[in-house]
C-alpha positions as CSV (number, residue, x, y, z in Angstrom):
1,M,-15.6,2.5,-13.6
2,D,-18.4,3.9,-15.7
3,T,-21.5,2.7,-13.8
4,K,-22.8,2.4,-10.3
5,F,-23.0,-1.4,-10.9
6,E,-19.2,-1.6,-11.6
7,K,-18.5,0.4,-8.4
8,T,-20.7,-1.9,-6.4
9,N,-18.7,-4.9,-7.8
10,L,-15.4,-3.3,-6.7
11,I,-16.8,-2.8,-3.2
12,N,-18.0,-6.4,-3.0
13,D,-14.7,-7.7,-4.3
14,F,-12.9,-5.7,-1.6
15,K,-15.2,-6.9,1.2
16,K,-14.9,-10.5,0.1
17,N,-11.2,-10.7,-0.8
18,G,-9.5,-7.9,1.0
19,F,-8.3,-6.3,-2.3
20,C,-9.6,-5.2,-5.6
21,G,-8.5,-3.7,-8.9
22,L,-9.7,-0.1,-9.8
23,G,-8.8,-0.4,-13.4
24,Q,-6.5,1.8,-15.6
25,L,-6.9,5.2,-13.9
26,I,-3.7,6.7,-15.5
27,N,-3.6,7.2,-19.2
28,D,-0.8,6.0,-21.5
29,D,0.8,9.4,-22.0
30,D,1.0,10.1,-18.3
31,I,2.4,6.7,-17.5
32,I,5.3,7.2,-20.0
33,I,6.2,10.4,-18.1
34,L,5.6,8.9,-14.7
35,R,7.8,5.9,-15.4
36,R,10.6,7.9,-16.9
37,K,10.6,10.5,-14.1
38,C,10.3,7.9,-11.3
39,K,13.3,5.9,-12.6
40,L,15.2,9.2,-12.9
41,M,14.4,10.1,-9.3
42,M,15.7,6.7,-8.1
43,S,18.9,7.1,-10.0
44,Q,19.6,10.7,-8.8
45,Q,19.0,10.3,-5.0
46,P,21.7,9.3,-2.6
47,Y,21.4,5.7,-1.3
48,V,22.0,3.6,1.7
49,E,22.2,-0.2,2.0
50,S,19.7,-0.9,4.8
51,F,16.5,0.5,6.3
52,K,18.4,0.7,9.6
53,E,20.5,3.6,8.1
54,L,17.4,5.8,7.6
55,R,16.8,8.7,10.0
56,H,13.5,8.6,11.8
57,G,11.3,11.6,11.8
58,V,12.9,13.0,8.6
59,F,10.7,13.4,5.5
60,R,13.3,13.3,2.7
61,K,15.0,10.0,2.7
62,P,17.7,8.3,0.5
63,V,17.1,5.2,-1.7
64,V,17.4,2.0,0.2
65,K,19.3,-0.1,-2.3
66,E,19.9,-3.8,-1.7
67,K,21.3,-6.3,-4.2
68,N,18.0,-7.2,-5.9
69,W,15.5,-4.5,-5.0
70,S,15.4,-0.7,-4.2
71,V,12.9,1.5,-2.4
72,L,12.6,5.3,-2.4
73,L,10.4,6.6,0.4
74,N,8.6,10.0,0.4
75,F,9.4,11.0,-3.2
76,I,6.6,13.5,-3.4
77,G,8.0,16.9,-4.1
78,L,11.0,15.8,-6.1
79,S,9.3,16.1,-9.5
80,K,6.6,18.6,-10.4
81,E,5.5,16.4,-13.3
82,V,5.1,13.3,-11.1
83,D,3.2,15.4,-8.5
84,L,0.8,16.7,-11.1
85,I,0.0,13.2,-12.5
86,L,-0.6,11.8,-9.0
87,E,-2.8,14.8,-8.1
88,K,-4.9,14.0,-11.1
89,L,-5.3,10.4,-9.9
90,V,-6.1,11.0,-6.2
91,S,-8.6,13.8,-7.0
92,S,-10.5,11.8,-9.7
93,Y,-14.0,10.8,-8.9
94,E,-13.2,7.1,-9.5
95,F,-10.4,7.0,-7.0
96,K,-11.9,9.3,-4.3
97,S,-15.3,7.7,-4.2
98,I,-13.8,4.3,-3.4
99,M,-11.2,5.6,-1.0
100,E,-13.6,7.8,1.0
101,G,-16.2,5.0,1.1
102,F,-13.8,2.5,2.6
103,F,-11.5,4.7,4.7
104,G,-13.5,7.9,5.5
105,K,-13.3,11.4,3.9
106,G,-10.5,12.5,6.0
107,Y,-8.2,9.5,5.3
108,K,-4.5,10.4,5.4
109,T,-1.3,9.2,3.5
110,W,1.4,7.7,5.6
111,A,4.0,7.2,2.9
112,W,4.5,7.3,-0.9
113,S,7.2,4.9,-2.1
114,L,8.8,3.8,-5.3
115,R,9.8,0.1,-5.4
116,L,12.0,-1.5,-8.0
117,S,12.3,-5.3,-8.2
118,T,15.3,-6.4,-10.2
119,T,16.4,-9.8,-11.5
120,S,16.8,-12.6,-8.9
121,D,14.8,-10.7,-6.3
122,S,14.1,-13.3,-3.6
123,G,10.8,-11.7,-2.6
124,L,9.3,-10.5,0.6
125,G,7.5,-12.8,3.1
126,L,3.8,-12.8,3.8
127,H,2.8,-10.4,6.5
128,T,0.2,-7.8,7.7
129,D,0.8,-4.1,8.6
130,G,-0.5,-1.5,11.0
131,K,-4.1,-1.4,12.2
132,G,-6.1,0.9,10.0
133,E,-3.5,0.9,7.2
134,S,-4.3,0.2,3.6
135,G,-2.2,0.1,0.4
136,V,-2.6,1.4,-3.1
137,T,-0.4,-0.1,-5.9
138,I,0.2,1.7,-9.2
139,L,1.8,-0.3,-11.9
140,L,4.4,1.6,-14.0
141,D,5.3,-1.6,-16.0
142,D,3.2,-4.3,-17.5
143,I,3.3,-7.1,-14.9
144,E,2.0,-10.1,-16.8
145,S,3.6,-12.8,-14.7
146,S,3.8,-13.4,-10.9
147,D,7.6,-12.7,-11.0
148,G,8.4,-9.8,-8.7
149,A,4.7,-9.0,-8.2
150,T,3.0,-8.1,-4.9
151,A,0.8,-11.0,-3.9
152,V,-2.2,-11.2,-1.6
153,F,-3.9,-14.0,0.3
154,P,-7.6,-13.6,-0.7
155,G,-9.9,-13.4,2.3
156,S,-7.1,-13.3,4.8
157,H,-8.4,-9.8,6.0
158,K,-11.0,-11.9,7.9
159,F,-8.4,-14.1,9.7
160,P,-8.5,-13.7,13.5
161,C,-4.8,-13.0,13.8
162,S,-2.3,-10.6,12.3
163,S,1.3,-11.5,11.7
164,Q,2.1,-9.2,14.7
165,E,-0.3,-11.2,16.9
166,L,1.3,-14.4,15.7
167,M,4.6,-12.9,16.8
168,T,6.4,-13.2,13.5
169,D,7.8,-10.7,10.9
170,S,6.6,-12.8,8.0
171,F,5.9,-16.3,6.6
172,P,7.9,-17.8,3.6
173,I,6.1,-16.6,0.5
174,K,7.4,-19.4,-1.8
175,L,5.7,-22.1,0.3
176,L,2.4,-20.3,0.5
177,K,2.3,-19.4,-3.2
178,P,-0.6,-21.9,-4.0
179,F,-2.8,-19.8,-1.8
180,L,-1.9,-16.4,-3.2
181,V,-3.1,-14.1,-6.0
182,P,-0.4,-12.0,-7.7
183,I,-1.3,-8.4,-8.5
184,T,-0.7,-8.4,-12.3
185,G,-1.9,-6.1,-15.0
186,K,-1.1,-3.4,-17.5
187,K,0.9,-0.2,-16.7
188,G,-1.4,2.5,-15.4
189,E,-3.7,0.0,-13.5
190,V,-4.4,0.7,-9.9
191,F,-5.0,-1.8,-7.1
192,L,-6.2,-1.4,-3.5
193,F,-5.8,-3.8,-0.6
194,S,-6.3,-3.7,3.1
195,K,-3.0,-4.2,4.9
196,K,-4.9,-6.6,7.3
197,T,-4.9,-8.8,4.2
198,Y,-1.7,-11.0,4.3
199,H,0.5,-9.8,1.5
200,G,4.1,-10.0,0.3
201,R,6.3,-9.9,-2.9
202,L,6.9,-13.0,-5.0
203,P,10.5,-13.8,-6.2
204,N,11.5,-12.2,-9.6
205,Y,13.2,-14.7,-11.9
206,S,12.0,-13.1,-15.1
207,G,15.2,-11.3,-15.9
208,K,13.2,-8.0,-16.1
209,T,13.1,-5.1,-13.7
210,K,9.7,-4.0,-12.5
211,I,8.8,-0.7,-10.9
212,V,5.6,0.2,-9.0
213,I,4.4,3.1,-6.8
214,F,2.9,2.3,-3.4
215,M,0.8,4.6,-1.4
216,A,0.1,3.7,2.3
217,T,-2.9,5.3,3.9
218,Y,-4.6,5.4,7.3
219,S,-8.3,5.5,7.8
220,T,-10.2,8.0,10.0
221,G,-10.2,6.9,13.7
222,Y,-6.8,5.2,13.5
223,S,-3.3,6.3,14.6
224,F,0.1,6.2,13.0
225,N,3.6,7.7,13.2
226,A,3.2,10.7,10.9
227,V,6.1,12.4,9.2
228,I,4.6,15.7,7.9
229,P,6.3,17.1,4.8
230,P,7.9,20.5,5.2
231,E,5.9,23.6,4.1
232,N,8.0,24.2,1.0
233,V,6.9,20.7,-0.3
234,L,3.2,21.1,0.8
235,D,2.9,24.5,-0.8
236,N,3.8,23.2,-4.2
237,L,1.3,20.3,-4.2
238,G,-2.2,20.2,-5.6
239,P,-5.2,20.5,-3.2
240,E,-5.9,16.8,-2.7
241,L,-2.3,15.6,-2.3
242,N,-1.8,18.5,0.2
243,R,-4.9,17.5,2.1
244,M,-3.7,13.9,2.3
245,M,-0.3,14.8,3.6
246,N,-0.7,17.9,5.8
247,Q,-1.3,18.0,9.5
248,K,-4.8,19.2,9.3
249,G,-7.2,16.5,10.4
250,L,-4.6,14.9,12.7
251,K,-4.6,14.9,16.5
252,D,-1.3,14.6,18.3
253,I,-1.8,11.9,20.9
254,G,1.9,11.8,22.1
255,G,4.7,9.4,21.5
256,N,5.1,10.6,17.9
257,L,1.6,9.3,17.1
258,Y,-1.2,11.1,15.4
259,K,-4.8,10.1,15.2
260,V,-6.8,10.7,12.0
261,I,-9.9,12.7,13.1
262,N,-13.3,11.5,12.2
263,N,-15.5,14.6,11.9
264,G,-18.8,13.0,12.8
265,E,-19.2,10.9,9.7
266,K,-20.2,7.3,9.9
267,K,-17.5,4.8,10.7
268,P,-15.5,3.6,7.6
269,F,-15.9,0.1,6.3
270,I,-12.4,-0.9,7.4
271,D,-13.7,-0.7,11.0
272,T,-15.6,-3.9,10.5
273,L,-12.3,-5.8,9.9
274,Y,-11.2,-5.1,13.5
275,L,-14.5,-5.9,15.1
276,L,-14.6,-9.6,14.3
277,D,-15.5,-11.8,17.3
278,K,-12.4,-13.9,17.8
279,N,-14.2,-16.2,20.3
280,R,-16.8,-17.3,17.8
281,N,-16.3,-20.3,15.4
282,I,-12.9,-21.0,16.9
283,F,-12.5,-24.2,14.9
284,W,-13.2,-22.6,11.6
285,N,-10.9,-19.6,12.4
286,L,-8.0,-22.0,13.1
287,L,-8.6,-23.8,9.8
288,K,-8.5,-20.5,8.0
289,I,-5.0,-19.7,9.4
290,Y,-3.7,-23.3,9.2
291,P,-1.6,-22.5,6.1
292,L,0.4,-20.0,8.1
293,F,1.2,-22.6,10.8
294,I,2.4,-25.4,8.6
295,V,5.4,-23.4,7.5
296,R,8.3,-22.1,9.7
297,P,8.0,-18.3,10.4
298,V,10.7,-16.0,9.3
299,K,12.1,-14.1,12.3
C-alpha cells in the first residue's frame, strides 16, 4: 500500500467484511526460496496421522499428515532462510501498521503453520476460532480458483453467535459455498481475517497441490494457551519475530493460559467485535445467521 488512502480502504474492508487483502508483501525471489524451503521442511519432519497424536505443551511438533492434506505447526526455527524472509514481512511498515492498528502494539503470535492441500481434499467446515484470535494467510502458490482455498463468509464477524456458542464444530462448507468468498491470488500475497469471521477450506478437485502459510495471532487484552519457543529458537530470530513469540508482554493467569498485556494504549479495534449488543435487533440477527441453521451441523 503506497498511500494513506489505500490503507484506509483496507481498514474499511476489514471492518465491513471481517477480512481484507494486504497485497503482495513478499517479492518473487523470496517467494521462490520460501516455497522451496517450506516444502522441504514438510518432507523432512516426522509425521503422525492425527492431531490427537500431538503432544500438548511441546513447541516442536511433527507433520499431521492425512490422506488429502498435511499441516506442520510451529515451523519457525527450522530454516534460517524462512525465518529471515518472514522477519522481513512482519517488520515491514505495511504489515505492522495494519496489525498494530487492529490488534494492538503488543499483539502475539499463537502459532505459525504450513498447510498443504492435495488433490481430492474434501475441505474443512465453516467455523470460528478463539476470542481475540485473528489469522494471516500467505500464499506460496498462485491460487486462481476456489479449489483448496480458504473461504470466508463476508460480514459474519458481526453475527451474534460463534460456532462455539451454536455448540457445533463446523457447518458443511459445500452447502454454504454460495455465501462465501474464496481467498485467491498470486503467490506472495497476504490476507488478514478475524477468526470471529466464519471461515473454512473449500474442497480441492483441481488436481494440483496448494501450500500456504498461516499465522494465528491474539490481540492485546485476550488470553490463549501459549506454547513459548525454547530459548535456542528465540535467540536466532529477528527482533520482531522474537517479540511476537516470546513470553514478554504475557501474563500467566493460570490453567496454562496467558493474557496479552495492554500497556495503557487504546483498546484495539477487534474489541468492538465482542461488544455487540446481542439483545438488539433480534429478528435481523437471526436472519443473518439463518444460512447456518438451514444445514445440518457437523459434530
